[in-house]
All heavy atoms as an XYZ file, in Angstrom:
674
protein
N      -0.908    -23.583      6.819
C      -0.739    -22.185      6.495
C      -1.126    -21.340      7.709
O      -2.071    -21.644      8.420
C      -1.617    -21.818      5.304
C      -1.424    -20.412      4.834
S      -2.177    -20.229      3.204
C      -2.426    -18.511      3.208
N      -0.388    -20.280      7.916
C      -0.648    -19.387      9.032
C      -1.869    -18.515      8.726
O      -1.990    -17.951      7.644
C       0.581    -18.484      9.280
O       1.729    -19.312      9.463
C       0.388    -17.626     10.497
N      -2.757    -18.400      9.688
C      -3.957    -17.588      9.490
C      -3.636    -16.105      9.705
O      -2.632    -15.757     10.333
C      -5.068    -17.987     10.472
O      -4.652    -17.636     11.797
C      -5.391    -19.473     10.381
N      -4.516    -15.242      9.208
C      -4.339    -13.806      9.409
C      -4.322    -13.462     10.890
O      -3.523    -12.640     11.335
C      -5.444    -13.023      8.703
C      -5.315    -13.065      7.188
O      -4.254    -13.484      6.682
O      -6.277    -12.668      6.511
N      -5.186    -14.100     11.665
C      -5.244    -13.839     13.106
C      -3.916    -14.196     13.775
O      -3.450    -13.471     14.667
C      -6.396    -14.611     13.740
N      -3.299    -15.291     13.349
C      -1.999    -15.677     13.915
C      -0.919    -14.664     13.547
O      -0.092    -14.294     14.382
C      -1.605    -17.074     13.428
C      -2.473    -18.167     14.017
C      -2.248    -19.525     13.367
O      -1.991    -19.586     12.151
O      -2.337    -20.525     14.096
N      -0.921    -14.194     12.279
C       0.020    -13.166     11.865
C      -0.160    -11.907     12.703
O       0.791    -11.321     13.201
C      -0.165    -12.790     10.388
C       0.608    -13.630      9.417
C      -0.043    -14.251      8.374
C       1.971    -13.784      9.537
C       0.660    -15.017      7.459
C       2.685    -14.558      8.630
C       2.025    -15.175      7.590
N      -1.420    -11.470     12.843
C      -1.700    -10.228     13.549
C      -1.374    -10.335     15.031
O      -0.968     -9.359     15.646
C      -3.147     -9.809     13.315
C      -3.366     -9.364     11.872
C      -4.817     -9.183     11.503
O      -5.667     -9.944     11.934
N      -5.097     -8.174     10.689
N      -1.518    -11.497     15.605
C      -1.164    -11.700     17.003
C       0.350    -11.658     17.194
O       0.856    -11.051     18.134
C      -1.720    -13.040     17.484
O      -1.325    -13.291     18.809
N       1.071    -12.296     16.278
C       2.528    -12.341     16.375
C       3.181    -11.029     15.960
O       4.250    -10.670     16.452
C       3.074    -13.484     15.511
N       2.531    -10.304     15.036
C       3.088     -9.062     14.499
C       2.031     -7.955     14.596
O       1.272     -7.730     13.655
C       3.517     -9.258     13.043
C       4.556    -10.350     12.802
C       4.658    -10.672     11.323
C       5.897     -9.906     13.348
N       1.956     -7.258     15.725
C       0.925     -6.243     15.920
C       0.907     -5.148     14.852
O      -0.121     -4.516     14.635
C       1.243     -5.656     17.298
C       2.047     -6.697     17.988
C       2.792     -7.421     16.904
N       2.008     -4.938     14.166
C       2.042     -3.929     13.097
C       1.088     -4.290     11.967
O       0.669     -3.419     11.206
C       3.462     -3.777     12.550
N       0.723     -5.559     11.861
C      -0.184     -6.007     10.809
C      -1.649     -5.960     11.230
O      -2.517     -6.495     10.542
C       0.171     -7.430     10.370
C       1.566     -7.618      9.770
C       1.790     -9.075      9.389
C       1.773     -6.715      8.574
N      -1.941     -5.288     12.330
C      -3.314     -5.224     12.833
C      -4.216     -4.446     11.880
O      -3.779     -3.509     11.199
C      -3.337     -4.577     14.208
N      -5.456     -4.832     11.849
C      -6.462     -4.144     11.049
C      -6.493     -2.670     11.431
O      -6.399     -2.315     12.604
C      -7.828     -4.783     11.312
O      -8.823     -4.130     10.579
N      -6.555     -1.806     10.419
C      -6.587     -0.368     10.650
C      -5.225      0.299     10.578
O      -5.143      1.513     10.426
N      -4.160     -0.473     10.709
C      -2.815      0.088     10.567
C      -2.519      0.360      9.097
O      -3.197     -0.128      8.213
C      -1.764     -0.851     11.154
C      -1.741     -0.816     12.669
O      -2.421     -0.019     13.293
N      -0.959     -1.707     13.252
N      -1.458      1.122      8.851
C      -1.083      1.503      7.491
C       0.123      0.693      7.034
O       1.120      0.595      7.758
C      -0.737      3.007      7.411
C      -0.297      3.390      6.008
C      -1.933      3.847      7.846
N       0.020      0.125      5.829
C       1.150     -0.566      5.199
C       1.595      0.269      4.001
O       0.795      0.538      3.104
C       0.736     -1.957      4.739
N       2.856      0.688      4.003
C       3.440      1.406      2.872
C       4.286      0.389      2.122
O       5.247     -0.157      2.675
C       4.298      2.597      3.328
C       4.929      3.296      2.138
C       3.458      3.577      4.152
N       3.919      0.137      0.863
C       4.557     -0.924      0.098
C       5.205     -0.343     -1.143
O       4.528      0.236     -1.998
C       3.524     -2.003     -0.297
C       2.836     -2.532      0.969
C       4.179     -3.116     -1.096
C       1.598     -3.330      0.707
N       6.529     -0.489     -1.241
C       7.234     -0.058     -2.447
C       7.248     -1.221     -3.436
O       7.182     -2.380     -3.048
C       8.670      0.390     -2.127
O       9.381     -0.697     -1.523
C       8.674      1.586     -1.181
N       7.314     -0.897     -4.714
C       7.250     -1.937     -5.737
C       5.890     -2.597     -5.748
O       5.747     -3.790     -6.022
N       4.862     -1.815     -5.453
C       3.529     -2.364     -5.212
C       2.691     -2.606     -6.453
O       1.593     -3.128     -6.352
C       2.769     -1.429     -4.271
N       3.177     -2.247     -7.631
C       2.363     -2.396     -8.837
C       2.415     -3.802     -9.422
O       1.636     -4.121    -10.317
C       2.792     -1.383     -9.897
N       3.293     -4.652     -8.907
C       3.388     -6.001     -9.459
C       4.124     -6.922     -8.489
O       4.682     -6.471     -7.486
C       4.118     -5.983    -10.802
O       5.455     -5.545    -10.628
N       4.101     -8.182     -8.805
C       4.885     -9.177     -8.084
C       4.576     -9.281     -6.603
O       3.423     -9.198     -6.174
N       5.630     -9.455     -5.811
C       5.486     -9.640     -4.370
C       4.846     -8.421     -3.717
O       4.037     -8.554     -2.800
C       6.852     -9.960     -3.731
C       7.331    -11.335     -4.202
C       6.778     -9.898     -2.210
C       8.738    -11.689     -3.799
N       5.189     -7.225     -4.195
C       4.602     -6.015     -3.622
C       3.095     -5.989     -3.773
O       2.364     -5.678     -2.828
N       2.598     -6.336     -4.952
C       1.160     -6.355     -5.186
C       0.497     -7.466     -4.371
O      -0.571     -7.265     -3.784
C       0.857     -6.519     -6.674
C      -0.619     -6.564     -7.065
C      -1.370     -5.332     -6.567
C      -0.754     -6.696     -8.577
N       1.134     -8.616     -4.305
C       0.581     -9.722     -3.517
C       0.485     -9.333     -2.041
O      -0.525     -9.616     -1.380
C       1.439    -10.970     -3.682
N       1.515     -8.670     -1.526
C       1.488     -8.220     -0.130
C       0.380     -7.196      0.081
O      -0.350     -7.254      1.077
C       2.840     -7.633      0.250
N       0.233     -6.264     -0.850
C      -0.804     -5.234     -0.727
C      -2.191     -5.874     -0.670
O      -3.035     -5.487      0.150
C      -0.713     -4.256     -1.893
N      -2.425     -6.856     -1.504
C      -3.726     -7.534     -1.513
C      -3.969     -8.279     -0.201
O      -5.061     -8.230      0.363
C      -3.812     -8.503     -2.695
C      -3.928     -7.801     -4.033
C      -3.952     -8.812     -5.166
C      -4.154     -8.159     -6.511
N      -4.149     -9.157     -7.605
N      -2.950     -8.949      0.278
C      -3.086     -9.705      1.546
C      -3.341     -8.757      2.707
O      -4.217     -8.982      3.543
C      -1.836    -10.545      1.779
C      -1.850    -11.362      3.056
C      -2.749    -12.588      2.923
N      -2.879    -13.309      4.166
C      -2.102    -14.329      4.535
N      -1.135    -14.744      3.740
N      -2.288    -14.926      5.678
N      -2.574     -7.668      2.765
C      -2.748     -6.707      3.855
C      -4.114     -6.034      3.788
O      -4.742     -5.793      4.813
C      -1.632     -5.664      3.842
C      -0.258     -6.220      4.119
C       0.867     -5.542      3.695
C      -0.072     -7.414      4.801
C       2.137     -6.031      3.948
C       1.191     -7.929      5.055
C       2.308     -7.229      4.633
N      -4.599     -5.734      2.579
C      -5.934     -5.148      2.426
C      -6.994     -6.123      2.938
O      -7.941     -5.727      3.613
C      -6.198     -4.776      0.973
N      -6.818     -7.402      2.630
C      -7.759     -8.416      3.095
C      -7.743     -8.533      4.618
O      -8.736     -8.939      5.223
C      -7.437     -9.769      2.457
N      -6.631     -8.148      5.236
C      -6.511     -8.176      6.690
C      -7.067     -6.903      7.323
O      -7.015     -6.740      8.536
C      -5.036     -8.360      7.074
C      -4.477     -9.707      6.672
S      -2.670     -9.836      6.803
C      -2.422     -9.796      8.556
N      -7.571     -5.987      6.503
C      -8.174     -4.771      7.029
C      -7.228     -3.598      7.191
O      -7.576     -2.601      7.825
N      -6.039     -3.705      6.618
C      -5.076     -2.609      6.732
C      -5.340     -1.533      5.687
O      -5.928     -1.801      4.638
C      -3.650     -3.148      6.572
C      -3.250     -4.122      7.665
S      -1.529     -4.642      7.545
C      -0.722     -3.141      8.119
N      -4.907     -0.318      5.972
C      -4.912      0.775      5.004
C      -3.641      0.622      4.187
O      -2.580      0.320      4.737
C      -4.929      2.119      5.714
C      -6.152      2.313      6.578
C      -6.061      3.601      7.359
C      -7.242      3.724      8.302
N      -7.153      4.956      9.103
N      -3.731      0.839      2.883
C      -2.617      0.528      1.996
C      -2.144      1.767      1.244
O      -2.946      2.498      0.661
C      -3.030     -0.544      0.960
C      -3.648     -1.770      1.648
C      -1.853     -0.925      0.075
C      -2.726     -2.508      2.590
N      -0.823      1.978      1.249
C      -0.192      2.984      0.402
C       0.665      2.230     -0.602
O       1.611      1.531     -0.221
C       0.674      3.979      1.212
C       1.341      4.985      0.285
C      -0.165      4.688      2.270
N       0.301      2.335     -1.878
C       1.042      1.685     -2.959
C       2.047      2.686     -3.518
O       1.656      3.750     -3.988
C       0.092      1.259     -4.075
C      -1.082      0.370     -3.702
C      -2.018      0.212     -4.885
C      -0.587     -0.976     -3.233
N       3.317      2.363     -3.470
C       4.351      3.231     -4.019
C       5.068      2.488     -5.138
O       5.574      1.387     -4.936
C       5.344      3.639     -2.928
N       5.070      3.086     -6.323
C       5.737      2.473     -7.473
C       5.871      3.533     -8.551
O       5.283      4.604     -8.449
C       4.941      1.282     -7.998
C       5.827      0.238     -8.677
O       6.755      0.632     -9.414
O       5.598     -0.955     -8.466
N       6.614      3.203     -9.569
C       6.724      4.100    -10.717
C       5.325      4.232    -11.310
O       4.616      3.249    -11.458
C       7.724      3.542    -11.743
C       9.120      3.489    -11.108
C       7.731      4.376    -13.012
C      10.150      2.768    -11.924
N       4.914      5.438    -11.588
C       3.558      5.699    -12.063
C       3.264      5.041    -13.399
O       4.151      4.572    -14.105
N       2.002      4.984    -13.726
C       1.584      4.434    -15.008
C       0.412      3.504    -14.857
O      -0.199      3.392    -13.790
N       0.113      2.837    -15.936
C      -1.056      1.968    -15.988
C      -0.985      0.839    -14.961
O      -2.002      0.480    -14.364
C      -1.221      1.385    -17.396
N       0.204      0.275    -14.738
C       0.313     -0.835    -13.780
C      -0.030     -0.381    -12.367
O      -0.696     -1.099    -11.624
C       1.702     -1.459    -13.810
C       1.907     -2.317    -15.021
C       3.167     -3.116    -15.063
N       4.100     -2.915    -13.979
C       5.255     -3.530    -13.877
N       5.634     -4.379    -14.797
N       6.057     -3.295    -12.869
N       0.405      0.812    -11.986
C       0.077      1.324    -10.658
C      -1.418      1.596    -10.553
O      -2.042      1.276     -9.534
C       0.891      2.585    -10.348
C       0.665      3.212     -8.970
C       0.976      2.225     -7.848
C       1.522      4.470     -8.819
N      -2.002      2.151    -11.597
C      -3.447      2.398    -11.612
C      -4.227      1.090    -11.480
O      -5.188      0.995    -10.716
C      -3.869      3.119    -12.890
C      -3.298      4.526    -12.984
O      -2.933      5.096    -11.934
O      -3.210      5.036    -14.116
N      -3.814      0.071    -12.227
C      -4.474     -1.237    -12.170
C      -4.324     -1.860    -10.784
O      -5.274     -2.436    -10.249
C      -3.900     -2.167    -13.231
C      -4.254     -1.768    -14.653
C      -3.469     -2.562    -15.692
O      -2.962     -3.652    -15.379
O      -3.369     -2.074    -16.833
N      -3.131     -1.745    -10.207
C      -2.890     -2.296     -8.874
C      -3.771     -1.597     -7.844
O      -4.350     -2.247     -6.963
C      -1.413     -2.144     -8.498
N      -3.898     -0.292     -7.969
C      -4.732      0.464     -7.042
C      -6.186     -0.002     -7.109
O      -6.832     -0.211     -6.075
C      -4.631      1.959     -7.361
O      -5.434      2.710     -6.492
N      -6.692     -0.188     -8.313
C      -8.072     -0.666     -8.474
C      -8.235     -2.081     -7.913
O      -9.237     -2.394     -7.258
C      -8.490     -0.623     -9.941
C      -8.787      0.791    -10.439
C      -9.429      0.785    -11.819
N      -8.559      0.258    -12.861
C      -7.666      0.972    -13.530
N      -7.518      2.262    -13.269
N      -6.918      0.418    -14.458
N      -7.255     -2.941     -8.156
C      -7.338     -4.327     -7.687
C      -7.335     -4.400     -6.163
O      -8.104     -5.160     -5.567
C      -6.178     -5.145     -8.257
N      -6.488     -3.607     -5.530
C      -6.418     -3.613     -4.065
C      -7.680     -2.977     -3.482
O      -8.243     -3.475     -2.504
C      -5.132     -2.916     -3.568
C      -5.124     -2.806     -2.052
C      -3.893     -3.682     -4.043
N      -8.145     -1.893     -4.080
C      -9.363     -1.232     -3.598
C     -10.569     -2.164     -3.690
O     -11.470     -2.103     -2.848
C      -9.614      0.044     -4.389
N     -10.580     -3.038     -4.682
C     -11.688     -3.977     -4.845
C     -11.759     -4.969     -3.689
O     -12.836     -5.487     -3.374
C     -11.562     -4.721     -6.173
N     -10.639     -5.208     -3.058
C     -10.600     -6.119     -1.910
C     -11.215     -5.442     -0.693
O     -11.828     -6.084      0.147
C      -9.154     -6.581     -1.640
C      -8.687     -7.460     -2.805
C      -9.038     -7.318     -0.313
C      -7.221     -7.776     -2.804
N     -11.049     -4.132     -0.615
C     -11.637     -3.376      0.485
C     -10.620     -2.491      1.166
O      -9.418     -2.637      0.993
N     -11.125     -1.557      1.929
C     -10.264     -0.686      2.706
C      -9.805      0.541      1.947
O     -10.195      0.779      0.803
N      -8.990      1.330      2.608
C      -8.456      2.562      2.049
C      -7.177      2.282      1.284
O      -6.303      1.560      1.763
C      -8.147      3.574      3.156
C      -9.395      4.092      3.845
O     -10.436      4.173      3.176
O      -9.316      4.422      5.030
N      -7.067      2.875      0.091
C      -5.877      2.692     -0.748
C      -5.445      4.050     -1.282
O      -6.265      4.834     -1.746
C      -6.170      1.748     -1.939
C      -4.942      1.592     -2.820
C      -6.647      0.400     -1.445
N      -4.155      4.304     -1.207
C      -3.558      5.505     -1.780
C      -2.413      5.061     -2.679
O      -1.519      4.341     -2.226
C      -3.031      6.424     -0.677
C      -2.208      7.633     -1.123
C      -3.072      8.600     -1.931
C      -1.611      8.336      0.082
N      -2.449      5.426     -3.949
C      -1.368      5.101     -4.886
C      -0.494      6.338     -5.059
O      -1.001      7.430     -5.317
C      -1.940      4.660     -6.223
N       0.813      6.155     -4.907
C       1.765      7.251     -5.033
C       2.790      6.884     -6.097
O       3.511      5.902     -5.955
C       2.480      7.530     -3.691
C       3.494      8.649     -3.850
C       1.476      7.852     -2.605
N       2.834      7.691     -7.154
C       3.831      7.474     -8.209
C       5.158      8.050     -7.734
O       5.269      9.249     -7.465
C       3.383      8.151     -9.493
N       6.150      7.193     -7.602
C       7.462      7.616     -7.129
C       8.508      6.605     -7.567
O       8.187      5.472     -7.913
C       7.477      7.772     -5.590
O       8.694      8.396     -5.186
C       7.332      6.442     -4.876
N       9.743      7.011     -7.564
C      10.855      6.115     -7.876
C      11.799      6.152     -6.684
O      12.603      7.066     -6.555
C      11.559      6.559     -9.158
C      12.672      5.616     -9.582
O      13.021      4.686     -8.807
O      13.213      5.808    -10.682
N      11.682      5.183     -5.793
C      12.486      5.190     -4.572
C      13.960      4.946     -4.834
O      14.788      5.170     -3.959
C      11.949      4.190     -3.520
C      10.553      4.576     -3.074
C      11.994      2.765     -4.034
N      14.295      4.506     -6.054
C      15.708      4.301     -6.383
C      16.391      5.618     -6.754
O      17.611      5.670     -6.865
C      15.857      3.298     -7.529
O      15.393      3.865     -8.747
N      15.608      6.669     -6.960
C      16.150      7.978     -7.336
C      15.676      9.023     -6.329
O      14.541      9.494     -6.421
C      15.701      8.347     -8.744
N      16.506      9.368     -5.346
C      16.080     10.290     -4.292
C      15.484     11.601     -4.808
O      14.531     12.103     -4.229
C      17.359     10.555     -3.505
C      18.213      9.361     -3.759
C      17.873      8.918     -5.158
N      15.993     12.129     -5.905
C      15.448     13.395     -6.405
C      14.044     13.229     -6.955
O      13.272     14.171     -6.978
C      16.348     13.999     -7.499
O      16.473     13.062     -8.571
C      17.721     14.342     -6.954
N      13.683     12.022     -7.370
C      12.337     11.763     -7.875
C      11.373     11.410     -6.740
O      10.171     11.356     -6.952
C      12.360     10.633     -8.903
C      13.076     11.003    -10.176
C      13.022      9.868    -11.162
C      13.773     10.245    -12.436
N      13.752      9.151    -13.404
N      11.893     11.155     -5.556
C      11.050     10.777     -4.425
C      10.618     11.974     -3.596
O       9.932     11.823     -2.607
C      11.797      9.783     -3.529
O      12.028      8.591     -4.240
N      10.998     13.171     -3.996
C      10.630     14.369     -3.246
C       9.117     14.505     -3.160
O       8.569     14.846     -2.124
C      11.275     15.628     -3.876
C      12.782     15.561     -3.682
C      10.705     16.892     -3.272
C      13.560     16.597     -4.450
N       8.406     14.223     -4.240
C       6.955     14.300     -4.234
C       6.327     13.376     -3.211
O       5.294     13.680     -2.626
N       6.951     12.242     -2.960
C       6.451     11.295     -1.962
C       6.460     11.935     -0.582
O       5.515     11.859      0.162
C       7.301     10.035     -1.992
C       7.135      9.196     -0.780
C       8.042      8.988      0.197
C       5.976      8.453     -0.410
N       7.524      8.160      1.149
C       6.263      7.819      0.806
C       4.737      8.269     -0.980
C       5.344      7.007      1.453
C       3.816      7.464     -0.326
C       4.127      6.840      0.867
N       7.556     12.614     -0.244
C       7.640     13.243      1.071
C       6.571     14.317      1.238
O       5.984     14.453      2.285
C       9.022     13.826      1.304
C      10.018     12.730      1.692
C      11.357     13.313      1.852
N      11.861     13.376      0.484
C      13.072     13.681      0.140
N      13.943     14.015      1.014
N      13.438     13.688     -1.116
N       6.303     15.073      0.221
C       5.258     16.093      0.286
C       3.893     15.434      0.388
O       3.039     15.867      1.142
C       5.310     16.993     -0.953
C       6.518     17.886     -0.995
C       6.509     18.703     -2.269
C       7.782     19.510     -2.403
N       7.856     20.180     -3.703
N       3.680     14.380     -0.362
C       2.372     13.724     -0.444
C       2.012     13.050      0.867
O       0.863     13.032      1.259
C       2.405     12.696     -1.572
C       1.116     12.004     -1.825
C       0.399     12.686     -2.969
N      -0.879     12.087     -3.174
C      -1.233     11.449     -4.250
N      -0.402     11.326     -5.248
N      -2.423     10.944     -4.357
N       2.992     12.506      1.571
C       2.662     11.774      2.796
C       2.118     12.692      3.872
O       1.459     12.259      4.788
C       3.856     10.985      3.304
C       4.926     11.822      3.937
C       6.113     10.957      4.321
N       7.229     11.845      4.520
C       7.932     11.894      5.607
N       7.649     11.110      6.610
N       8.937     12.729      5.728
N       2.386     13.981      3.752
C       1.858     14.942      4.710
C       0.402     15.267      4.420
O      -0.305     15.749      5.277
C       2.692     16.215      4.709
C       4.100     15.987      5.223
C       4.907     17.256      5.179
C       6.332     16.975      5.634
N       7.184     18.147      5.492
N      -0.037     15.039      3.197
C      -1.404     15.364      2.813
C      -2.001     14.244      1.971
O      -2.139     14.372      0.776
C      -1.421     16.669      2.042
N      -2.331     13.089      2.609
C      -2.894     11.978      1.836
C      -4.252     12.347      1.246
O      -4.898     13.276      1.702
C      -3.018     10.858      2.861
C      -2.997     11.529      4.178
C      -2.220     12.804      4.012
N      -4.624     11.577      0.253
C      -5.896     11.864     -0.420
C      -7.069     11.632      0.510
O      -6.954     10.989      1.546
C      -6.036     10.966     -1.646
O      -6.403      9.672     -1.244
N      -8.198     12.137      0.122
C      -9.401     12.008      0.932
C      -9.858     10.566      1.032
O     -10.610     10.215      1.930
C     -10.501     12.862      0.339
N      -9.398      9.709      0.127
C      -9.844      8.321      0.143
C      -9.033      7.464      1.100
O      -9.419      6.355      1.393
C      -9.780      7.694     -1.255
O      -8.434      7.730     -1.722
C     -10.679      8.433     -2.224
N      -7.926      7.962      1.579
C      -7.094      7.176      2.499
C      -6.845      7.996      3.756
O      -6.248      9.049      3.701
C      -5.766      6.783      1.849
S      -4.765      5.731      2.898
N      -7.295      7.509      4.864
C      -7.107      8.208      6.134
C      -5.827      7.713      6.786
O      -5.827      7.251      7.908
C      -8.297      7.975      7.043
C      -9.621      8.140      6.374
C     -10.298      9.425      6.711
N     -11.651      9.531      6.199
C     -11.987      9.740      4.945
N     -11.081      9.752      4.023
N     -13.229      9.893      4.580
N      -4.720      7.772      6.037
C      -3.443      7.205      6.481
C      -2.707      8.153      7.410
O      -2.821      9.311      7.360
C      -2.567      6.909      5.274
S      -3.340      5.781      4.114
């Protein structure tokens, strides 16, 4: 298995302190990626349809460590993603993204 250090060396974007914006982050591969990236020291932005699953995912990733920002959005519907564009300009105090 490839170590985190090997990933970070081969892919500088995955360096500790960088920001990972993950769509579909409330479950499945998106949530698994968010947890792995948080464990690598990255700041995490979770983007998914709002609700209990996004809240649970945010708590689970935050428990691993680092800064986490959960954004309720539907990237499949451009008119519903307008809030995301506004929000990215003013992240919460808990995420220095």
